[in-house]
N, CA, C, O and the ligand as a Tripos MOL2 file, in Angstrom:
@<TRIPOS>MOLECULE
protein
  245   243    62     0     0
PROTEIN
NO_CHARGES

@<TRIPOS>ATOM
      1 N          82.7600  109.4440  100.6020 N.3       1 MET1
      2 CA         83.2760  108.5670   99.5520 C.3       1 MET1
      3 C          84.2490  107.5450  100.1390 C.2       1 MET1
      4 O          85.1380  107.8680  100.9280 O.2       1 MET1
      5 N          84.0420  106.3220   99.7250 N.am      2 ILE2
      6 CA         84.8980  105.2470  100.2400 C.3       2 ILE2
      7 C          86.1340  105.1100   99.3500 C.2       2 ILE2
      8 O          86.0260  104.9950   98.1290 O.2       2 ILE2
      9 N          87.2990  105.1230   99.9790 N.am      3 SER3
     10 CA         88.5120  104.9100   99.2040 C.3       3 SER3
     11 C          88.9500  103.4620   99.3650 C.2       3 SER3
     12 O          89.1920  102.9800  100.4720 O.2       3 SER3
     13 N          89.0410  102.8020   98.2560 N.am      4 LEU4
     14 CA         89.4290  101.4030   98.2950 C.3       4 LEU4
     15 C          90.9370  101.2750   98.3800 C.2       4 LEU4
     16 O          91.6810  102.0890   97.8330 O.2       4 LEU4
     17 N          91.3680  100.2450   99.0700 N.am      5 LYS5
     18 CA         92.7930   99.9970   99.2330 C.3       5 LYS5
     19 C          93.1260   98.5920   98.7850 C.2       5 LYS5
     20 O          92.2880   97.6910   98.8080 O.2       5 LYS5
     21 N          94.3630   98.4290   98.3810 N.am      6 ALA6
     22 CA         94.7960   97.1150   97.9230 C.3       6 ALA6
     23 C          95.9160   96.5940   98.8220 C.2       6 ALA6
     24 O          96.7880   97.3460   99.2580 O.2       6 ALA6
     25 N          95.8700   95.3090   99.0820 N.am      7 CYS7
     26 CA         96.8800   94.6800   99.9370 C.3       7 CYS7
     27 C          98.2290   94.6260   99.2390 C.2       7 CYS7
     28 O          98.3160   94.3070   98.0530 O.2       7 CYS7
     29 N          99.2770   94.9420   99.9880 N.am      8 LYS8
     30 CA        100.6270   94.9390   99.4020 C.3       8 LYS8
     31 C         101.1530   93.5320   99.1730 C.2       8 LYS8
     32 O         102.0420   93.3360   98.3450 O.2       8 LYS8
     33 N         100.6310   92.5670   99.8790 N.am      9 SER9
     34 CA        101.1440   91.2140   99.6720 C.3       9 SER9
     35 C         100.2740   90.3530   98.7630 C.2       9 SER9
     36 O         100.8050   89.6650   97.8920 O.2       9 SER9
     37 N          98.9440   90.3700   98.9390 N.am     10 CYS10
     38 CA         98.1270   89.4990   98.0780 C.3      10 CYS10
     39 C          97.3030   90.2750   97.0580 C.2      10 CYS10
     40 O          96.6230   89.6690   96.2300 O.2      10 CYS10
     41 N          97.3540   91.6340   97.1050 N.am     11 ARG11
     42 CA         96.6800   92.5140   96.1520 C.3      11 ARG11
     43 C          95.1590   92.5020   96.2450 C.2      11 ARG11
     44 O          94.4860   93.0720   95.3860 O.2      11 ARG11
     45 N          94.6230   91.8790   97.2440 N.am     12 SER12
     46 CA         93.1790   91.8720   97.4400 C.3      12 SER12
     47 C          92.6870   93.2860   97.7710 C.2      12 SER12
     48 O          93.3270   93.9980   98.5450 O.2      12 SER12
     49 N          91.5550   93.6930   97.1880 N.am     13 ILE13
     50 CA         91.0380   95.0360   97.4190 C.3      13 ILE13
     51 C          90.0480   95.0330   98.5800 C.2      13 ILE13
     52 O          89.1420   94.2020   98.6400 O.2      13 ILE13
     53 N          90.2370   95.9630   99.4830 N.am     14 SER14
     54 CA         89.3490   96.0860  100.6360 C.3      14 SER14
     55 C          89.2440   97.5520  101.0400 C.2      14 SER14
     56 O          89.7920   98.4220  100.3630 O.2      14 SER14
     57 N          88.5490   97.8290  102.1310 N.am     15 GLU15
     58 CA         88.3770   99.2070  102.5740 C.3      15 GLU15
     59 C          89.1390   99.5050  103.8600 C.2      15 GLU15
     60 O          89.2350  100.6640  104.2620 O.2      15 GLU15
     61 N          89.6730   98.4940  104.5000 N.am     16 GLY16
     62 CA         90.3190   98.6880  105.7940 C.3      16 GLY16
     63 C          91.8030   98.9620  105.7030 C.2      16 GLY16
     64 O          92.3890   98.9200  104.6210 O.2      16 GLY16
     65 N          92.4100   99.2430  106.8450 N.am     17 ALA17
     66 CA         93.8490   99.4810  106.9060 C.3      17 ALA17
     67 C          94.6250   98.1710  106.8550 C.2      17 ALA17
     68 O          95.8270   98.1520  106.5880 O.2      17 ALA17
     69 N          93.9100   97.0710  107.1170 N.am     18 LYS18
     70 CA         94.5450   95.7620  107.0170 C.3      18 LYS18
     71 C          93.7310   94.8660  106.1010 C.2      18 LYS18
     72 O          92.5050   94.9580  106.0400 O.2      18 LYS18
     73 N          94.4250   94.0150  105.4060 N.am     19 CYS19
     74 CA         93.7850   93.1060  104.4630 C.3      19 CYS19
     75 C          92.9660   92.0480  105.2010 C.2      19 CYS19
     76 O          93.4880   91.3630  106.0810 O.2      19 CYS19
     77 N          91.6660   91.9090  104.8420 N.am     20 PRO20
     78 CA         90.8500   90.9000  105.5240 C.3      20 PRO20
     79 C          91.2270   89.4750  105.1300 C.2      20 PRO20
     80 O          90.8720   88.5190  105.8200 O.2      20 PRO20
     81 N          91.9330   89.3410  104.0380 N.am     21 ARG21
     82 CA         92.2940   88.0150  103.5580 C.3      21 ARG21
     83 C          93.5660   87.4810  104.2130 C.2      21 ARG21
     84 O          93.6050   86.3380  104.6700 O.2      21 ARG21
     85 N          94.6080   88.3160  104.2550 N.am     22 CYS22
     86 CA         95.8840   87.8170  104.7760 C.3      22 CYS22
     87 C          96.4150   88.6340  105.9590 C.2      22 CYS22
     88 O          97.4220   88.2670  106.5660 O.2      22 CYS22
     89 N          95.7330   89.7500  106.2900 N.am     23 GLY23
     90 CA         96.1840   90.5620  107.4150 C.3      23 GLY23
     91 C          97.3380   91.4830  107.0780 C.2      23 GLY23
     92 O          97.9150   92.1140  107.9640 O.2      23 GLY23
     93 N          97.6800   91.5630  105.7900 N.am     24 GLY24
     94 CA         98.8050   92.3910  105.3680 C.3      24 GLY24
     95 C          98.4480   93.8620  105.2960 C.2      24 GLY24
     96 O          97.2810   94.2390  105.3950 O.2      24 GLY24
     97 N          99.4630   94.6820  105.1240 N.am     25 GLU25
     98 CA         99.2920   96.1290  105.0260 C.3      25 GLU25
     99 C          98.6210   96.4890  103.6990 C.2      25 GLU25
    100 O          98.9210   95.8850  102.6680 O.2      25 GLU25
    101 N          97.7050   97.4780  103.7200 N.am     26 THR26
    102 CA         97.0630   97.9070  102.4800 C.3      26 THR26
    103 C          97.5860   99.2720  102.0510 C.2      26 THR26
    104 O          98.1220  100.0350  102.8550 O.2      26 THR26
    105 N          97.4150   99.5620  100.7520 N.am     27 SER27
    106 CA         97.9170  100.8110  100.1930 C.3      27 SER27
    107 C          96.8470  101.4790   99.3420 C.2      27 SER27
    108 O          96.0570  100.8000   98.6850 O.2      27 SER27
    109 N          96.8190  102.8030   99.3530 N.am     28 ARG28
    110 CA         95.8870  103.5320   98.5100 C.3      28 ARG28
    111 C          96.4550  103.7100   97.1070 C.2      28 ARG28
    112 O          95.7350  104.0560   96.1700 O.2      28 ARG28
    113 N          97.7390  103.4710   96.9800 N.am     29 GLU29
    114 CA         98.4040  103.6580   95.6890 C.3      29 GLU29
    115 C          98.3720  102.3640   94.8930 C.2      29 GLU29
    116 O          99.2960  101.5530   94.9590 O.2      29 GLU29
    117 N          97.2940  102.1830   94.1390 N.am     30 TRP30
    118 CA         97.2140  100.9880   93.3190 C.3      30 TRP30
    119 C          96.5520  101.3200   91.9890 C.2      30 TRP30
    120 O          95.8520  102.3250   91.8650 O.2      30 TRP30
    121 N          96.7780  100.4750   91.0110 N.am     31 GLN31
    122 CA         96.2360  100.7090   89.6720 C.3      31 GLN31
    123 C          95.6430   99.4160   89.1290 C.2      31 GLN31
    124 O          96.1100   98.3170   89.4290 O.2      31 GLN31
    125 N          94.6000   99.5800   88.3230 N.am     32 GLY32
    126 CA         94.0070   98.4280   87.6640 C.3      32 GLY32
    127 C          93.0750   97.6680   88.5790 C.2      32 GLY32
    128 O          93.1990   97.7180   89.8030 O.2      32 GLY32
    129 N          92.1660   96.9820   87.9840 N.am     33 TYR33
    130 CA         91.1280   96.3280   88.7610 C.3      33 TYR33
    131 C          90.8330   94.9870   88.1080 C.2      33 TYR33
    132 O          90.5660   94.9100   86.9090 O.2      33 TYR33
    133 N          90.8830   93.9550   88.8980 N.am     34 LEU34
    134 CA         90.6430   92.6190   88.3570 C.3      34 LEU34
    135 C          89.6540   91.8800   89.2480 C.2      34 LEU34
    136 O          89.8570   91.7530   90.4550 O.2      34 LEU34
    137 N          88.5780   91.3920   88.6270 N.am     35 VAL35
    138 CA         87.6240   90.5920   89.3820 C.3      35 VAL35
    139 C          87.8430   89.1310   89.0070 C.2      35 VAL35
    140 O          87.7200   88.7560   87.8410 O.2      35 VAL35
    141 N          88.1590   88.3320   89.9790 N.am     36 VAL36
    142 CA         88.3640   86.9080   89.7470 C.3      36 VAL36
    143 C          87.1450   86.1540   90.2740 C.2      36 VAL36
    144 O          86.8360   86.1870   91.4650 O.2      36 VAL36
    145 N          86.4670   85.4800   89.3570 N.am     37 ILE37
    146 CA         85.2860   84.7090   89.7540 C.3      37 ILE37
    147 C          85.6770   83.2470   89.9170 C.2      37 ILE37
    148 O          85.3220   82.5960   90.9000 O.2      37 ILE37
    149 N          86.4150   82.7480   88.9320 N.am     38 ASP38
    150 CA         86.8610   81.3640   89.0020 C.3      38 ASP38
    151 C          88.3680   81.3000   88.7570 C.2      38 ASP38
    152 O          88.8030   81.2310   87.6080 O.2      38 ASP38
    153 N          89.1620   81.3210   89.8170 N.am     39 PRO39
    154 CA         90.6240   81.3740   89.6650 C.3      39 PRO39
    155 C          91.1980   80.1860   88.9030 C.2      39 PRO39
    156 O          92.2530   80.3040   88.2800 O.2      39 PRO39
    157 N          90.5240   79.0510   88.9440 N.am     40 GLU40
    158 CA         91.0080   77.8610   88.2380 C.3      40 GLU40
    159 C          90.9640   78.0720   86.7250 C.2      40 GLU40
    160 O          91.8030   77.5510   85.9900 O.2      40 GLU40
    161 N          89.9750   78.8420   86.2710 N.am     41 LYS41
    162 CA         89.7800   79.0170   84.8320 C.3      41 LYS41
    163 C          90.3430   80.3230   84.3110 C.2      41 LYS41
    164 O          90.3420   80.5440   83.1000 O.2      41 LYS41
    165 N          90.8250   81.1970   85.1830 N.am     42 SER42
    166 CA         91.3410   82.4870   84.7650 C.3      42 SER42
    167 C          92.8540   82.4300   84.5750 C.2      42 SER42
    168 O          93.6100   82.1350   85.5000 O.2      42 SER42
    169 N          93.2690   82.7240   83.3370 N.am     43 GLU43
    170 CA         94.6970   82.6830   83.0440 C.3      43 GLU43
    171 C          95.4400   83.7960   83.7760 C.2      43 GLU43
    172 O          96.5520   83.5990   84.2630 O.2      43 GLU43
    173 N          94.8040   84.9810   83.8470 N.am     44 ILE44
    174 CA         95.4200   86.1150   84.5410 C.3      44 ILE44
    175 C          95.6100   85.7870   86.0210 C.2      44 ILE44
    176 O          96.6560   86.0700   86.6040 O.2      44 ILE44
    177 N          94.5830   85.1900   86.6130 N.am     45 ALA45
    178 CA         94.6680   84.8410   88.0330 C.3      45 ALA45
    179 C          95.8130   83.8740   88.2830 C.2      45 ALA45
    180 O          96.5400   84.0040   89.2680 O.2      45 ALA45
    181 N          95.9720   82.9070   87.3930 N.am     46 ARG46
    182 CA         97.0640   81.9420   87.5630 C.3      46 ARG46
    183 C          98.4240   82.6220   87.4550 C.2      46 ARG46
    184 O          99.3380   82.3310   88.2270 O.2      46 ARG46
    185 N          98.5490   83.5400   86.4770 N.am     47 LYS47
    186 CA         99.8150   84.2560   86.2920 C.3      47 LYS47
    187 C         100.1520   85.1090   87.5090 C.2      47 LYS47
    188 O         101.3180   85.2690   87.8700 O.2      47 LYS47
    189 N          99.1030   85.6580   88.1400 N.am     48 MET48
    190 CA         99.3190   86.5180   89.2990 C.3      48 MET48
    191 C          99.4140   85.7230   90.5990 C.2      48 MET48
    192 O          99.7050   86.2800   91.6580 O.2      48 MET48
    193 N          99.1680   84.4310   90.5100 N.am     49 GLY49
    194 CA         99.2470   83.6030   91.7030 C.3      49 GLY49
    195 C          98.0500   83.7460   92.6170 C.2      49 GLY49
    196 O          98.1630   83.5990   93.8340 O.2      49 GLY49
    197 N          96.8900   84.0360   92.0190 N.am     50 ILE50
    198 CA         95.6520   84.1820   92.7880 C.3      50 ILE50
    199 C          94.9210   82.8470   92.8380 C.2      50 ILE50
    200 O          94.6750   82.2150   91.8110 O.2      50 ILE50
    201 N          94.5850   82.4370   94.0400 N.am     51 HIS51
    202 CA         93.9400   81.1330   94.1920 C.3      51 HIS51
    203 C          92.5390   81.2390   94.7680 C.2      51 HIS51
    204 O          91.8740   80.2220   94.9660 O.2      51 HIS51
    205 N          92.0820   82.4520   95.0380 N.am     52 ALA52
    206 CA         90.7510   82.6210   95.6170 C.3      52 ALA52
    207 C          89.9800   83.6750   94.8350 C.2      52 ALA52
    208 O          90.5690   84.6300   94.3300 O.2      52 ALA52
    209 N          88.6760   83.5050   94.7330 N.am     53 ALA53
    210 CA         87.8390   84.4870   94.0470 C.3      53 ALA53
    211 C          87.8130   85.7890   94.8390 C.2      53 ALA53
    212 O          87.9010   85.7910   96.0670 O.2      53 ALA53
    213 N          87.6890   86.9010   94.1050 N.am     54 GLY54
    214 CA         87.6290   88.1950   94.7960 C.3      54 GLY54
    215 C          88.0350   89.3200   93.8710 C.2      54 GLY54
    216 O          88.1750   89.1430   92.6610 O.2      54 GLY54
    217 N          88.2250   90.5090   94.4880 N.am     55 ARG55
    218 CA         88.6510   91.6840   93.7260 C.3      55 ARG55
    219 C          90.1210   91.9400   94.0080 C.2      55 ARG55
    220 O          90.5640   91.8920   95.1560 O.2      55 ARG55
    221 N          90.8650   92.2100   92.9600 N.am     56 TYR56
    222 CA         92.3040   92.4040   93.1140 C.3      56 TYR56
    223 C          92.7790   93.6030   92.3200 C.2      56 TYR56
    224 O          92.1780   93.9680   91.3100 O.2      56 TYR56
    225 N          93.8480   94.2080   92.7760 N.am     57 ALA57
    226 CA         94.5040   95.2820   92.0500 C.3      57 ALA57
    227 C          95.5830   94.6630   91.1710 C.2      57 ALA57
    228 O          96.2340   93.6910   91.5570 O.2      57 ALA57
    229 N          95.7660   95.2390   89.9810 N.am     58 LEU58
    230 CA         96.8070   94.7260   89.0940 C.3      58 LEU58
    231 C          98.1970   95.1800   89.5610 C.2      58 LEU58
    232 O          99.1730   94.4360   89.4670 O.2      58 LEU58
    233 N          98.2610   96.4130   90.0630 N.am     59 ARG59
    234 CA         99.5360   96.9460   90.5480 C.3      59 ARG59
    235 C          99.3430   97.6090   91.8960 C.2      59 ARG59
    236 O          98.3950   98.3730   92.0790 O.2      59 ARG59
    237 N         100.2070   97.3360   92.8220 N.am     60 VAL60
    238 CA        100.1840   98.0050   94.1260 C.3      60 VAL60
    239 C         101.5580   98.5930   94.3900 C.2      60 VAL60
    240 O         102.5760   97.9140   94.2620 O.2      60 VAL60
    241 N         101.5720   99.8780   94.7640 N.am     61 LYS61
    242 CA        102.8370  100.5440   95.0550 C.3      61 LYS61
    243 C         103.2360  100.3020   96.5080 C.2      61 LYS61
    244 O         104.2790  100.7840   96.9500 O.2      61 LYS61
    245 ZN         96.3260   90.5100  101.6470 Zn       62 ZN62
@<TRIPOS>BOND
     1     1     2 1
     2     2     3 1
     3     3     4 2
     4     3     5 am
     5     5     6 1
     6     6     7 1
     7     7     8 2
     8     7     9 am
     9     9    10 1
    10    10    11 1
    11    11    12 2
    12    11    13 am
    13    13    14 1
    14    14    15 1
    15    15    16 2
    16    15    17 am
    17    17    18 1
    18    18    19 1
    19    19    20 2
    20    19    21 am
    21    21    22 1
    22    22    23 1
    23    23    24 2
    24    23    25 am
    25    25    26 1
    26    26    27 1
    27    27    28 2
    28    27    29 am
    29    29    30 1
    30    30    31 1
    31    31    32 2
    32    31    33 am
    33    33    34 1
    34    34    35 1
    35    35    36 2
    36    35    37 am
    37    37    38 1
    38    38    39 1
    39    39    40 2
    40    39    41 am
    41    41    42 1
    42    42    43 1
    43    43    44 2
    44    43    45 am
    45    45    46 1
    46    46    47 1
    47    47    48 2
    48    47    49 am
    49    49    50 1
    50    50    51 1
    51    51    52 2
    52    51    53 am
    53    53    54 1
    54    54    55 1
    55    55    56 2
    56    55    57 am
    57    57    58 1
    58    58    59 1
    59    59    60 2
    60    59    61 am
    61    61    62 1
    62    62    63 1
    63    63    64 2
    64    63    65 am
    65    65    66 1
    66    66    67 1
    67    67    68 2
    68    67    69 am
    69    69    70 1
    70    70    71 1
    71    71    72 2
    72    71    73 am
    73    73    74 1
    74    74    75 1
    75    75    76 2
    76    75    77 am
    77    77    78 1
    78    78    79 1
    79    79    80 2
    80    79    81 am
    81    81    82 1
    82    82    83 1
    83    83    84 2
    84    83    85 am
    85    85    86 1
    86    86    87 1
    87    87    88 2
    88    87    89 am
    89    89    90 1
    90    90    91 1
    91    91    92 2
    92    91    93 am
    93    93    94 1
    94    94    95 1
    95    95    96 2
    96    95    97 am
    97    97    98 1
    98    98    99 1
    99    99   100 2
   100    99   101 am
   101   101   102 1
   102   102   103 1
   103   103   104 2
   104   103   105 am
   105   105   106 1
   106   106   107 1
   107   107   108 2
   108   107   109 am
   109   109   110 1
   110   110   111 1
   111   111   112 2
   112   111   113 am
   113   113   114 1
   114   114   115 1
   115   115   116 2
   116   115   117 am
   117   117   118 1
   118   118   119 1
   119   119   120 2
   120   119   121 am
   121   121   122 1
   122   122   123 1
   123   123   124 2
   124   123   125 am
   125   125   126 1
   126   126   127 1
   127   127   128 2
   128   127   129 am
   129   129   130 1
   130   130   131 1
   131   131   132 2
   132   131   133 am
   133   133   134 1
   134   134   135 1
   135   135   136 2
   136   135   137 am
   137   137   138 1
   138   138   139 1
   139   139   140 2
   140   139   141 am
   141   141   142 1
   142   142   143 1
   143   143   144 2
   144   143   145 am
   145   145   146 1
   146   146   147 1
   147   147   148 2
   148   147   149 am
   149   149   150 1
   150   150   151 1
   151   151   152 2
   152   151   153 am
   153   153   154 1
   154   154   155 1
   155   155   156 2
   156   155   157 am
   157   157   158 1
   158   158   159 1
   159   159   160 2
   160   159   161 am
   161   161   162 1
   162   162   163 1
   163   163   164 2
   164   163   165 am
   165   165   166 1
   166   166   167 1
   167   167   168 2
   168   167   169 am
   169   169   170 1
   170   170   171 1
   171   171   172 2
   172   171   173 am
   173   173   174 1
   174   174   175 1
   175   175   176 2
   176   175   177 am
   177   177   178 1
   178   178   179 1
   179   179   180 2
   180   179   181 am
   181   181   182 1
   182   182   183 1
   183   183   184 2
   184   183   185 am
   185   185   186 1
   186   186   187 1
   187   187   188 2
   188   187   189 am
   189   189   190 1
   190   190   191 1
   191   191   192 2
   192   191   193 am
   193   193   194 1
   194   194   195 1
   195   195   196 2
   196   195   197 am
   197   197   198 1
   198   198   199 1
   199   199   200 2
   200   199   201 am
   201   201   202 1
   202   202   203 1
   203   203   204 2
   204   203   205 am
   205   205   206 1
   206   206   207 1
   207   207   208 2
   208   207   209 am
   209   209   210 1
   210   210   211 1
   211   211   212 2
   212   211   213 am
   213   213   214 1
   214   214   215 1
   215   215   216 2
   216   215   217 am
   217   217   218 1
   218   218   219 1
   219   219   220 2
   220   219   221 am
   221   221   222 1
   222   222   223 1
   223   223   224 2
   224   223   225 am
   225   225   226 1
   226   226   227 1
   227   227   228 2
   228   227   229 am
   229   229   230 1
   230   230   231 1
   231   231   232 2
   232   231   233 am
   233   233   234 1
   234   234   235 1
   235   235   236 2
   236   235   237 am
   237   237   238 1
   238   238   239 1
   239   239   240 2
   240   239   241 am
   241   241   242 1
   242   242   243 1
   243   243   244 2
@<TRIPOS>SUBSTRUCTURE
     1 MET1         2 RESIDUE 1 A MET
     2 ILE2         6 RESIDUE 1 A ILE
     3 SER3        10 RESIDUE 1 A SER
     4 LEU4        14 RESIDUE 1 A LEU
     5 LYS5        18 RESIDUE 1 A LYS
     6 ALA6        22 RESIDUE 1 A ALA
     7 CYS7        26 RESIDUE 1 A CYS
     8 LYS8        30 RESIDUE 1 A LYS
     9 SER9        34 RESIDUE 1 A SER
    10 CYS10       38 RESIDUE 1 A CYS
    11 ARG11       42 RESIDUE 1 A ARG
    12 SER12       46 RESIDUE 1 A SER
    13 ILE13       50 RESIDUE 1 A ILE
    14 SER14       54 RESIDUE 1 A SER
    15 GLU15       58 RESIDUE 1 A GLU
    16 GLY16       62 RESIDUE 1 A GLY
    17 ALA17       66 RESIDUE 1 A ALA
    18 LYS18       70 RESIDUE 1 A LYS
    19 CYS19       74 RESIDUE 1 A CYS
    20 PRO20       78 RESIDUE 1 A PRO
    21 ARG21       82 RESIDUE 1 A ARG
    22 CYS22       86 RESIDUE 1 A CYS
    23 GLY23       90 RESIDUE 1 A GLY
    24 GLY24       94 RESIDUE 1 A GLY
    25 GLU25       98 RESIDUE 1 A GLU
    26 THR26      102 RESIDUE 1 A THR
    27 SER27      106 RESIDUE 1 A SER
    28 ARG28      110 RESIDUE 1 A ARG
    29 GLU29      114 RESIDUE 1 A GLU
    30 TRP30      118 RESIDUE 1 A TRP
    31 GLN31      122 RESIDUE 1 A GLN
    32 GLY32      126 RESIDUE 1 A GLY
    33 TYR33      130 RESIDUE 1 A TYR
    34 LEU34      134 RESIDUE 1 A LEU
    35 VAL35      138 RESIDUE 1 A VAL
    36 VAL36      142 RESIDUE 1 A VAL
    37 ILE37      146 RESIDUE 1 A ILE
    38 ASP38      150 RESIDUE 1 A ASP
    39 PRO39      154 RESIDUE 1 A PRO
    40 GLU40      158 RESIDUE 1 A GLU
    41 LYS41      162 RESIDUE 1 A LYS
    42 SER42      166 RESIDUE 1 A SER
    43 GLU43      170 RESIDUE 1 A GLU
    44 ILE44      174 RESIDUE 1 A ILE
    45 ALA45      178 RESIDUE 1 A ALA
    46 ARG46      182 RESIDUE 1 A ARG
    47 LYS47      186 RESIDUE 1 A LYS
    48 MET48      190 RESIDUE 1 A MET
    49 GLY49      194 RESIDUE 1 A GLY
    50 ILE50      198 RESIDUE 1 A ILE
    51 HIS51      202 RESIDUE 1 A HIS
    52 ALA52      206 RESIDUE 1 A ALA
    53 ALA53      210 RESIDUE 1 A ALA
    54 GLY54      214 RESIDUE 1 A GLY
    55 ARG55      218 RESIDUE 1 A ARG
    56 TYR56      222 RESIDUE 1 A TYR
    57 ALA57      226 RESIDUE 1 A ALA
    58 LEU58      230 RESIDUE 1 A LEU
    59 ARG59      234 RESIDUE 1 A ARG
    60 VAL60      238 RESIDUE 1 A VAL
    61 LYS61      242 RESIDUE 1 A LYS
    62 ZN62       245 GROUP 0 **** ****
């Protein structure tokens, strides 16, 4: 079973120990799941400061 991890700095979800997007540290302790397809049109993405499409965690510990 693959355990997904979320980046502590940009909240991007990945499977590695380091974030493929920003190179930041990832954590297994995260909650919520957000798929951003079009960050320009997503109000949640704008509020969270997301500028790229992808999968994100809502909360990362
Ligand atoms: Zn990151």
